[in-house]
Short mmCIF file of the C-alpha atoms (twelve columns), coordinates in Angstrom:
data_MODEL
# 
_entry.id   MODEL 
# 
loop_
_atom_site.group_PDB 
_atom_site.id 
_atom_site.type_symbol 
_atom_site.label_atom_id 
_atom_site.label_alt_id 
_atom_site.label_comp_id 
_atom_site.label_asym_id 
_atom_site.label_seq_id 
_atom_site.Cartn_x 
_atom_site.Cartn_y 
_atom_site.Cartn_z 
_atom_site.pdbx_PDB_model_num 
ATOM 1   C CA . MET A 1   -0.117  -0.152  0.046   1 
ATOM 2   C CA . SER A 2   1.387   3.508   -0.973  1 
ATOM 3   C CA . ASP A 3   2.108   6.195   1.489   1 
ATOM 4   C CA . ILE A 4   -0.231  8.373   -0.256  1 
ATOM 5   C CA . LEU A 5   -3.399  5.680   0.393   1 
ATOM 6   C CA . GLN A 6   -2.166  4.775   3.709   1 
ATOM 7   C CA . GLN A 7   -2.545  8.506   4.810   1 
ATOM 8   C CA . CYS A 8   -5.998  8.967   2.914   1 
ATOM 9   C CA . ILE A 9   -7.300  6.088   4.845   1 
ATOM 10  C CA . SER A 10  -5.638  7.356   8.313   1 
ATOM 11  C CA . ASP A 11  -7.512  10.787  7.374   1 
ATOM 12  C CA . TYR A 12  -10.783 9.217   6.680   1 
ATOM 13  C CA . GLN A 13  -10.667 6.959   9.919   1 
ATOM 14  C CA . VAL A 14  -9.962  10.180  11.912  1 
ATOM 15  C CA . TRP A 15  -12.725 12.070  10.081  1 
ATOM 16  C CA . SER A 16  -15.346 9.305   10.698  1 
ATOM 17  C CA . PRO A 17  -14.900 7.926   14.113  1 
ATOM 18  C CA . ILE A 18  -18.498 7.028   14.584  1 
ATOM 19  C CA . SER A 19  -19.145 5.314   11.632  1 
ATOM 20  C CA . ALA A 20  -16.050 3.380   12.550  1 
ATOM 21  C CA . SER A 21  -17.231 2.462   15.687  1 
ATOM 22  C CA . LYS A 22  -20.812 1.359   14.123  1 
ATOM 23  C CA . ALA A 23  -18.800 -0.717  11.314  1 
ATOM 24  C CA . GLN A 24  -17.332 -2.748  13.998  1 
ATOM 25  C CA . GLN A 25  -20.576 -3.251  15.777  1 
ATOM 26  C CA . ALA A 26  -22.236 -4.120  12.336  1 
ATOM 27  C CA . ARG A 27  -19.633 -6.888  11.713  1 
ATOM 28  C CA . ARG A 28  -20.772 -8.966  14.817  1 
ATOM 29  C CA . VAL A 29  -24.294 -9.039  12.945  1 
ATOM 30  C CA . PHE A 30  -23.756 -9.198  9.488   1 
ATOM 31  C CA . PRO A 31  -20.937 -10.623 7.390   1 
ATOM 32  C CA . GLY A 32  -18.595 -7.796  6.518   1 
ATOM 33  C CA . GLY A 33  -20.695 -5.361  8.356   1 
ATOM 34  C CA . ASP A 34  -23.329 -4.943  6.105   1 
ATOM 35  C CA . THR A 35  -26.331 -6.640  4.288   1 
ATOM 36  C CA . ARG A 36  -25.699 -4.881  0.563   1 
ATOM 37  C CA . MET A 37  -22.293 -5.750  -0.980  1 
ATOM 38  C CA . SER A 38  -22.809 -3.038  -3.641  1 
ATOM 39  C CA . ALA A 39  -22.722 -0.461  -0.661  1 
ATOM 40  C CA . HIS A 40  -19.755 -1.614  0.940   1 
ATOM 41  C CA . TYR A 41  -16.150 -0.040  0.347   1 
ATOM 42  C CA . PRO A 42  -13.141 -0.337  2.793   1 
ATOM 43  C CA . PRO A 43  -12.202 0.246   5.155   1 
ATOM 44  C CA . TYR A 44  -15.818 0.919   6.113   1 
ATOM 45  C CA . PRO A 45  -18.784 2.479   4.649   1 
ATOM 46  C CA . LEU A 46  -20.175 5.673   6.372   1 
ATOM 47  C CA . PHE A 47  -23.320 5.067   8.168   1 
ATOM 48  C CA . MET A 48  -26.229 7.236   7.136   1 
ATOM 49  C CA . GLU A 49  -28.472 9.006   10.163  1 
ATOM 50  C CA . ARG A 50  -31.045 10.760  7.467   1 
ATOM 51  C CA . GLY A 51  -31.471 12.146  4.024   1 
ATOM 52  C CA . GLU A 52  -32.919 15.643  2.786   1 
ATOM 53  C CA . GLY A 53  -33.232 16.165  -0.825  1 
ATOM 54  C CA . ALA A 54  -29.928 15.774  -2.640  1 
ATOM 55  C CA . ARG A 55  -27.822 15.424  0.909   1 
ATOM 56  C CA . MET A 56  -27.353 13.067  3.417   1 
ATOM 57  C CA . ILE A 57  -26.112 13.111  6.969   1 
ATOM 58  C CA . ASP A 58  -23.831 10.681  8.152   1 
ATOM 59  C CA . ALA A 59  -23.356 9.391   12.116  1 
ATOM 60  C CA . ASP A 60  -20.591 11.966  12.421  1 
ATOM 61  C CA . GLY A 61  -22.851 14.807  11.260  1 
ATOM 62  C CA . HIS A 62  -21.408 15.522  8.008   1 
ATOM 63  C CA . GLU A 63  -23.465 16.792  5.375   1 
ATOM 64  C CA . LEU A 64  -22.827 14.984  1.772   1 
ATOM 65  C CA . ILE A 65  -24.019 15.429  -1.588  1 
ATOM 66  C CA . ASP A 66  -25.649 12.420  -2.725  1 
ATOM 67  C CA . PHE A 67  -24.567 11.852  -6.367  1 
ATOM 68  C CA . MET A 68  -25.982 8.026   -6.018  1 
ATOM 69  C CA . ASN A 69  -29.446 8.501   -4.792  1 
ATOM 70  C CA . ASN A 70  -29.708 4.863   -3.856  1 
ATOM 71  C CA . PHE A 71  -28.412 3.705   -7.219  1 
ATOM 72  C CA . THR A 72  -30.676 6.341   -8.983  1 
ATOM 73  C CA . ALA A 73  -33.886 4.784   -7.493  1 
ATOM 74  C CA . LEU A 74  -34.728 8.011   -5.561  1 
ATOM 75  C CA . ILE A 75  -35.227 10.441  -8.430  1 
ATOM 76  C CA . HIS A 76  -37.572 12.514  -5.994  1 
ATOM 77  C CA . GLY A 77  -34.406 12.723  -3.516  1 
ATOM 78  C CA . HIS A 78  -34.437 11.918  0.275   1 
ATOM 79  C CA . ALA A 79  -37.587 12.406  2.281   1 
ATOM 80  C CA . ASN A 80  -39.626 14.032  -0.561  1 
ATOM 81  C CA . PRO A 81  -42.345 16.150  1.359   1 
ATOM 82  C CA . GLN A 82  -45.027 14.489  -0.900  1 
ATOM 83  C CA . ILE A 83  -43.694 10.971  -0.767  1 
ATOM 84  C CA . VAL A 84  -43.500 11.040  3.158   1 
ATOM 85  C CA . GLU A 85  -47.186 12.208  3.269   1 
ATOM 86  C CA . ALA A 86  -48.242 9.450   1.024   1 
ATOM 87  C CA . VAL A 87  -46.501 6.839   3.076   1 
ATOM 88  C CA . GLN A 88  -47.474 8.120   6.489   1 
ATOM 89  C CA . SER A 89  -51.097 8.237   5.096   1 
ATOM 90  C CA . GLN A 90  -50.975 4.832   3.932   1 
ATOM 91  C CA . ILE A 91  -49.268 3.180   6.685   1 
ATOM 92  C CA . ALA A 92  -52.079 4.575   9.091   1 
ATOM 93  C CA . ARG A 93  -54.646 2.529   6.759   1 
ATOM 94  C CA . GLY A 94  -52.384 -0.776  7.101   1 
ATOM 95  C CA . SER A 95  -49.090 -1.877  5.463   1 
ATOM 96  C CA . ALA A 96  -50.217 -4.841  3.539   1 
ATOM 97  C CA . PHE A 97  -53.240 -7.131  2.682   1 
ATOM 98  C CA . ALA A 98  -53.607 -10.566 1.223   1 
ATOM 99  C CA . ALA A 99  -56.222 -9.059  -0.892  1 
ATOM 100 C CA . PRO A 100 -56.376 -6.644  -3.860  1 
ATOM 101 C CA . THR A 101 -56.579 -2.824  -3.246  1 
ATOM 102 C CA . ASP A 102 -57.718 0.357   -5.216  1 
ATOM 103 C CA . ASN A 103 -54.333 1.785   -5.200  1 
ATOM 104 C CA . GLN A 104 -53.094 -1.094  -7.088  1 
ATOM 105 C CA . ILE A 105 -55.545 -0.516  -9.949  1 
ATOM 106 C CA . GLU A 106 -54.499 3.089   -10.027 1 
ATOM 107 C CA . LEU A 107 -50.813 2.564   -10.235 1 
ATOM 108 C CA . GLY A 108 -51.344 -0.025  -12.547 1 
ATOM 109 C CA . GLU A 109 -53.528 2.101   -15.042 1 
ATOM 110 C CA . LEU A 110 -50.972 5.000   -14.689 1 
ATOM 111 C CA . ILE A 111 -48.033 2.800   -15.822 1 
ATOM 112 C CA . ARG A 112 -50.127 1.339   -18.712 1 
ATOM 113 C CA . THR A 113 -50.641 4.809   -20.166 1 
ATOM 114 C CA . ARG A 114 -47.192 5.665   -20.020 1 
ATOM 115 C CA . VAL A 115 -45.113 2.699   -20.956 1 
ATOM 116 C CA . PRO A 116 -45.654 1.694   -24.543 1 
ATOM 117 C CA . SER A 117 -45.222 -2.325  -24.100 1 
ATOM 118 C CA . VAL A 118 -47.573 -2.596  -21.035 1 
ATOM 119 C CA . GLU A 119 -51.050 -3.844  -21.781 1 
ATOM 120 C CA . GLN A 120 -51.233 -5.699  -18.613 1 
ATOM 121 C CA . LEU A 121 -48.702 -5.939  -15.559 1 
ATOM 122 C CA . ARG A 122 -48.196 -7.751  -12.279 1 
ATOM 123 C CA . PHE A 123 -46.387 -6.289  -9.313  1 
ATOM 124 C CA . THR A 124 -43.561 -7.634  -7.499  1 
ATOM 125 C CA . ALA A 125 -41.606 -7.154  -4.365  1 
ATOM 126 C CA . SER A 126 -38.120 -5.828  -6.502  1 
ATOM 127 C CA . GLY A 127 -36.560 -5.414  -9.600  1 
ATOM 128 C CA . THR A 128 -34.828 -8.632  -9.393  1 
ATOM 129 C CA . GLU A 129 -38.190 -10.334 -8.929  1 
ATOM 130 C CA . ALA A 130 -39.568 -8.507  -11.875 1 
ATOM 131 C CA . THR A 131 -36.953 -9.722  -14.375 1 
ATOM 132 C CA . LEU A 132 -36.973 -13.251 -12.810 1 
ATOM 133 C CA . MET A 133 -40.791 -13.274 -13.359 1 
ATOM 134 C CA . ALA A 134 -40.178 -12.021 -16.957 1 
ATOM 135 C CA . ILE A 135 -38.075 -14.879 -17.848 1 
ATOM 136 C CA . ARG A 136 -40.373 -17.329 -16.338 1 
ATOM 137 C CA . CYS A 137 -43.156 -15.872 -18.494 1 
ATOM 138 C CA . ALA A 138 -41.312 -16.220 -21.300 1 
ATOM 139 C CA . ARG A 139 -40.508 -19.672 -20.494 1 
ATOM 140 C CA . ALA A 140 -44.162 -20.627 -19.971 1 
ATOM 141 C CA . PHE A 141 -45.336 -18.926 -23.101 1 
ATOM 142 C CA . THR A 142 -42.872 -20.069 -25.328 1 
ATOM 143 C CA . GLY A 143 -42.015 -23.682 -24.225 1 
ATOM 144 C CA . ARG A 144 -38.439 -22.937 -24.550 1 
ATOM 145 C CA . ASN A 145 -35.870 -23.110 -21.832 1 
ATOM 146 C CA . LYS A 146 -32.769 -21.021 -22.850 1 
ATOM 147 C CA . ILE A 147 -32.205 -17.254 -22.299 1 
ATOM 148 C CA . MET A 148 -29.868 -14.852 -23.879 1 
ATOM 149 C CA . LYS A 149 -28.359 -12.148 -21.629 1 
ATOM 150 C CA . MET A 150 -25.676 -9.647  -22.849 1 
ATOM 151 C CA . GLU A 151 -22.103 -9.937  -21.385 1 
ATOM 152 C CA . GLY A 152 -21.726 -7.648  -18.338 1 
ATOM 153 C CA . GLY A 153 -25.425 -7.090  -18.035 1 
ATOM 154 C CA . TYR A 154 -26.971 -7.224  -14.627 1 
ATOM 155 C CA . HIS A 155 -30.573 -8.079  -14.008 1 
ATOM 156 C CA . GLY A 156 -30.830 -9.046  -10.215 1 
ATOM 157 C CA . SER A 157 -29.605 -11.132 -7.603  1 
ATOM 158 C CA . TYR A 158 -30.443 -14.909 -8.831  1 
ATOM 159 C CA . GLU A 159 -28.175 -17.205 -10.473 1 
ATOM 160 C CA . MET A 160 -29.130 -16.690 -14.476 1 
ATOM 161 C CA . ALA A 161 -29.180 -12.887 -14.066 1 
ATOM 162 C CA . GLU A 162 -25.020 -12.900 -12.667 1 
ATOM 163 C CA . VAL A 163 -24.071 -15.127 -15.284 1 
ATOM 164 C CA . SER A 164 -21.052 -13.261 -17.066 1 
ATOM 165 C CA . LEU A 165 -21.729 -10.129 -15.131 1 
ATOM 166 C CA . VAL A 166 -17.860 -9.712  -14.595 1 
ATOM 167 C CA . PRO A 167 -16.097 -12.033 -17.089 1 
ATOM 168 C CA . HIS A 168 -12.560 -12.239 -16.930 1 
ATOM 169 C CA . PRO A 169 -11.091 -11.810 -20.512 1 
ATOM 170 C CA . LYS A 170 -9.177  -15.311 -19.971 1 
ATOM 171 C CA . HIS A 171 -12.212 -17.192 -19.147 1 
ATOM 172 C CA . SER A 172 -15.175 -15.544 -21.414 1 
ATOM 173 C CA . GLY A 173 -14.274 -17.052 -24.727 1 
ATOM 174 C CA . SER A 174 -14.389 -15.382 -28.231 1 
ATOM 175 C CA . LEU A 175 -16.332 -12.182 -29.263 1 
ATOM 176 C CA . SER A 176 -18.766 -14.031 -31.704 1 
ATOM 177 C CA . ALA A 177 -19.433 -16.605 -28.874 1 
ATOM 178 C CA . PRO A 178 -18.614 -15.694 -25.226 1 
ATOM 179 C CA . VAL A 179 -18.452 -18.326 -22.793 1 
ATOM 180 C CA . ALA A 180 -20.900 -18.262 -19.767 1 
ATOM 181 C CA . VAL A 181 -18.978 -17.264 -16.668 1 
ATOM 182 C CA . PRO A 182 -20.184 -17.672 -13.110 1 
ATOM 183 C CA . ILE A 183 -19.736 -14.406 -10.652 1 
ATOM 184 C CA . ASP A 184 -19.030 -16.742 -7.712  1 
ATOM 185 C CA . ASN A 185 -19.062 -20.194 -6.353  1 
ATOM 186 C CA . SER A 186 -23.033 -20.301 -5.907  1 
ATOM 187 C CA . HIS A 187 -24.164 -21.301 -9.147  1 
ATOM 188 C CA . SER A 188 -25.141 -24.646 -10.521 1 
ATOM 189 C CA . GLU A 189 -23.017 -25.964 -13.610 1 
ATOM 190 C CA . SER A 190 -26.462 -27.053 -15.258 1 
ATOM 191 C CA . MET A 191 -27.781 -23.825 -15.053 1 
ATOM 192 C CA . PHE A 192 -25.126 -22.640 -17.702 1 
ATOM 193 C CA . GLU A 193 -26.376 -24.878 -20.102 1 
ATOM 194 C CA . ASP A 194 -29.499 -22.606 -20.550 1 
ATOM 195 C CA . VAL A 195 -28.026 -19.460 -20.799 1 
ATOM 196 C CA . VAL A 196 -26.605 -17.904 -24.023 1 
ATOM 197 C CA . VAL A 197 -24.298 -14.957 -23.461 1 
ATOM 198 C CA . CYS A 198 -24.136 -12.226 -26.177 1 
ATOM 199 C CA . PRO A 199 -21.542 -9.285  -26.718 1 
ATOM 200 C CA . TYR A 200 -23.230 -5.894  -25.986 1 
ATOM 201 C CA . ASN A 201 -23.652 -3.786  -28.820 1 
ATOM 202 C CA . GLU A 202 -22.383 -6.092  -31.544 1 
ATOM 203 C CA . PRO A 203 -25.119 -6.541  -33.995 1 
ATOM 204 C CA . GLU A 204 -23.534 -9.058  -36.337 1 
ATOM 205 C CA . ALA A 205 -22.526 -11.494 -33.352 1 
ATOM 206 C CA . ALA A 206 -25.808 -10.886 -31.906 1 
ATOM 207 C CA . ARG A 207 -27.611 -11.954 -35.085 1 
ATOM 208 C CA . GLY A 208 -25.363 -15.100 -35.498 1 
ATOM 209 C CA . LEU A 209 -26.144 -16.413 -31.812 1 
ATOM 210 C CA . ILE A 210 -29.744 -15.927 -32.193 1 
ATOM 211 C CA . ARG A 211 -29.951 -17.684 -35.246 1 
ATOM 212 C CA . MET A 212 -27.879 -20.513 -33.859 1 
ATOM 213 C CA . HIS A 213 -29.947 -20.819 -30.773 1 
ATOM 214 C CA . ALA A 214 -33.350 -19.722 -32.017 1 
ATOM 215 C CA . GLU A 215 -35.176 -23.092 -31.535 1 
ATOM 216 C CA . ASP A 216 -34.285 -23.164 -27.862 1 
ATOM 217 C CA . LEU A 217 -34.412 -19.415 -26.784 1 
ATOM 218 C CA . ALA A 218 -37.563 -18.356 -24.903 1 
ATOM 219 C CA . ALA A 219 -36.457 -14.634 -24.407 1 
ATOM 220 C CA . ILE A 220 -33.574 -12.088 -25.030 1 
ATOM 221 C CA . ILE A 221 -33.094 -9.887  -21.719 1 
ATOM 222 C CA . ILE A 222 -31.240 -6.520  -22.176 1 
ATOM 223 C CA . GLU A 223 -30.852 -3.315  -20.180 1 
ATOM 224 C CA . PRO A 224 -31.221 -0.353  -23.105 1 
ATOM 225 C CA . VAL A 225 -28.261 1.365   -20.935 1 
ATOM 226 C CA . GLN A 226 -26.423 -1.373  -19.152 1 
ATOM 227 C CA . GLY A 227 -25.877 -0.173  -15.616 1 
ATOM 228 C CA . SER A 228 -23.277 -2.632  -14.246 1 
ATOM 229 C CA . MET A 229 -20.832 -1.337  -16.982 1 
ATOM 230 C CA . GLY A 230 -20.796 2.211   -16.191 1 
ATOM 231 C CA . MET A 231 -23.962 3.531   -17.800 1 
ATOM 232 C CA . VAL A 232 -23.275 2.222   -21.414 1 
ATOM 233 C CA . ALA A 233 -26.125 2.916   -23.870 1 
ATOM 234 C CA . ALA A 234 -27.166 0.319   -26.446 1 
ATOM 235 C CA . THR A 235 -27.261 1.598   -29.740 1 
ATOM 236 C CA . ALA A 236 -30.634 1.882   -31.574 1 
ATOM 237 C CA . GLU A 237 -29.299 -0.242  -34.559 1 
ATOM 238 C CA . PHE A 238 -28.258 -3.056  -31.874 1 
ATOM 239 C CA . LEU A 239 -31.754 -2.940  -30.224 1 
ATOM 240 C CA . GLN A 240 -33.470 -2.743  -33.407 1 
ATOM 241 C CA . LEU A 241 -31.828 -5.874  -34.496 1 
ATOM 242 C CA . LEU A 242 -32.792 -7.719  -31.383 1 
ATOM 243 C CA . ARG A 243 -36.475 -6.687  -31.882 1 
ATOM 244 C CA . GLU A 244 -36.298 -7.774  -35.520 1 
ATOM 245 C CA . GLU A 245 -34.691 -11.189 -34.967 1 
ATOM 246 C CA . SER A 246 -36.603 -12.216 -31.912 1 
ATOM 247 C CA . GLU A 247 -39.791 -11.500 -33.828 1 
ATOM 248 C CA . GLN A 248 -38.834 -13.514 -36.620 1 
ATOM 249 C CA . ALA A 249 -37.731 -16.242 -34.396 1 
ATOM 250 C CA . GLY A 250 -40.631 -16.258 -32.126 1 
ATOM 251 C CA . ILE A 251 -38.417 -15.234 -29.212 1 
ATOM 252 C CA . LEU A 252 -39.657 -12.455 -26.648 1 
ATOM 253 C CA . LEU A 253 -37.582 -9.636  -26.154 1 
ATOM 254 C CA . ILE A 254 -37.403 -8.461  -22.498 1 
ATOM 255 C CA . PHE A 255 -36.463 -4.793  -21.882 1 
ATOM 256 C CA . ASP A 256 -34.803 -4.582  -18.420 1 
ATOM 257 C CA . GLU A 257 -35.859 -0.740  -17.293 1 
ATOM 258 C CA . VAL A 258 -35.456 -0.929  -13.615 1 
ATOM 259 C CA . ILE A 259 -32.944 1.916   -14.249 1 
ATOM 260 C CA . THR A 260 -34.026 3.171   -17.765 1 
ATOM 261 C CA . LEU A 261 -37.501 3.999   -16.659 1 
ATOM 262 C CA . ARG A 262 -36.556 7.293   -15.304 1 
ATOM 263 C CA . ASN A 263 -34.876 8.253   -18.477 1 
ATOM 264 C CA . GLY A 264 -38.267 9.428   -20.108 1 
ATOM 265 C CA . PHE A 265 -42.043 9.467   -19.520 1 
ATOM 266 C CA . GLY A 266 -42.463 6.041   -20.684 1 
ATOM 267 C CA . GLY A 267 -38.828 4.755   -20.541 1 
ATOM 268 C CA . MET A 268 -36.085 4.097   -23.052 1 
ATOM 269 C CA . GLN A 269 -38.705 2.161   -25.279 1 
ATOM 270 C CA . GLN A 270 -40.771 5.363   -25.835 1 
ATOM 271 C CA . SER A 271 -37.729 7.534   -26.417 1 
ATOM 272 C CA . LEU A 272 -35.995 4.929   -28.768 1 
ATOM 273 C CA . GLY A 273 -39.798 3.910   -30.473 1 
ATOM 274 C CA . ILE A 274 -38.743 0.268   -30.023 1 
ATOM 275 C CA . THR A 275 -41.431 -1.666  -28.006 1 
ATOM 276 C CA . PRO A 276 -40.423 -4.993  -26.303 1 
ATOM 277 C CA . ASP A 277 -42.505 -7.852  -25.403 1 
ATOM 278 C CA . LEU A 278 -42.120 -7.597  -21.621 1 
ATOM 279 C CA . THR A 279 -40.800 -4.791  -19.228 1 
ATOM 280 C CA . ALA A 280 -39.224 -5.169  -16.002 1 
ATOM 281 C CA . MET A 281 -39.575 -2.123  -13.699 1 
ATOM 282 C CA . GLY A 282 -38.133 -1.444  -10.139 1 
ATOM 283 C CA . LYS A 283 -38.349 0.895   -7.372  1 
ATOM 284 C CA . ILE A 284 -38.872 4.004   -9.193  1 
ATOM 285 C CA . ILE A 285 -42.792 3.026   -9.970  1 
ATOM 286 C CA . GLY A 286 -42.869 3.272   -5.862  1 
ATOM 287 C CA . GLY A 287 -41.157 6.787   -5.379  1 
ATOM 288 C CA . GLY A 288 -38.150 4.773   -4.494  1 
ATOM 289 C CA . LEU A 289 -39.703 1.928   -2.228  1 
ATOM 290 C CA . PRO A 290 -39.180 -1.825  -2.539  1 
ATOM 291 C CA . VAL A 291 -41.494 -2.689  -5.432  1 
ATOM 292 C CA . GLY A 292 -41.231 -3.751  -8.923  1 
ATOM 293 C CA . ALA A 293 -43.274 -4.850  -11.659 1 
ATOM 294 C CA . ILE A 294 -43.356 -7.088  -14.918 1 
ATOM 295 C CA . GLY A 295 -45.479 -5.542  -17.882 1 
ATOM 296 C CA . GLY A 296 -46.243 -6.703  -21.586 1 
ATOM 297 C CA . ARG A 297 -48.622 -7.904  -23.957 1 
ATOM 298 C CA . GLU A 298 -51.882 -9.153  -22.830 1 
ATOM 299 C CA . ASP A 299 -51.634 -12.616 -24.280 1 
ATOM 300 C CA . LEU A 300 -48.383 -12.969 -22.562 1 
ATOM 301 C CA . LEU A 301 -49.386 -12.003 -19.009 1 
ATOM 302 C CA . ARG A 302 -52.117 -14.644 -19.410 1 
ATOM 303 C CA . VAL A 303 -49.963 -17.295 -18.165 1 
ATOM 304 C CA . PHE A 304 -50.436 -15.693 -14.721 1 
ATOM 305 C CA . HIS A 305 -54.328 -15.678 -15.118 1 
ATOM 306 C CA . PRO A 306 -55.771 -17.592 -11.952 1 
ATOM 307 C CA . ASP A 307 -58.421 -19.087 -14.715 1 
ATOM 308 C CA . GLU A 308 -55.377 -20.753 -16.744 1 
ATOM 309 C CA . ARG A 309 -54.900 -24.810 -16.061 1 
ATOM 310 C CA . ARG A 310 -51.690 -24.287 -14.611 1 
ATOM 311 C CA . PRO A 311 -50.947 -20.616 -14.169 1 
ATOM 312 C CA . VAL A 312 -47.355 -19.272 -13.484 1 
# 
């Protein structure tokens, strides 16, 4: 470790003694001291006490400008008065029911009017669950097993979504046919057989892979702007090719708009004029609260219908 880096760490520890103490306490309860690896950084993350608009106040009383806004989920900022009022009003009426409610319909209708691909939808507990249910919907509808995802793409915290998330060049194979690479040791080997990894923003490579696996592919899932790669936008040419090739082969195109839904009134699909078959949404639809949704064509969402013989 360089002298400069060591001095920076020492200064940080002097600057944040309360966070340092809380980090030690947290490590007794959580592995590494946190329950969210993406929010961790050494020697320890700052502990936050409260947020106000674009600022956070940490345990040591420092006021910090928040450029993350919970990974962009809080587009209204921290403790937005209207959201606080809405949450307080609802919590006084009850937090959750094993029954439908009017506000489900109200939010569902609002999303339908805004997002071009959404004829019907189902709410989930997270964006991760939304992409998972989109994949299950595609498999149930098509009767196929394989899924194509983009190399470096993140679609949540489950096995298939994290395949080739951070592929090492030594293990990722060729550009024309990348190899499915695990992110850690928790993946089952059999799962890799059902994932086709596609290089991002490489139209001709994508065309070849889609046609090679067309008979087995249930869906292609993609973020219109790939967040885990540093917010790299897919080209219109690439997305249009995926739309055309998937239609021709009877493959469902899934847009993961958990991040990009906030890019415009109707998400990236409206901005680009490219409509997927299914769309996954996350916390943005709930004012930053833990919620998500899968939306798409009515005939696709029919797989969730309780009147079906074996609904998803």
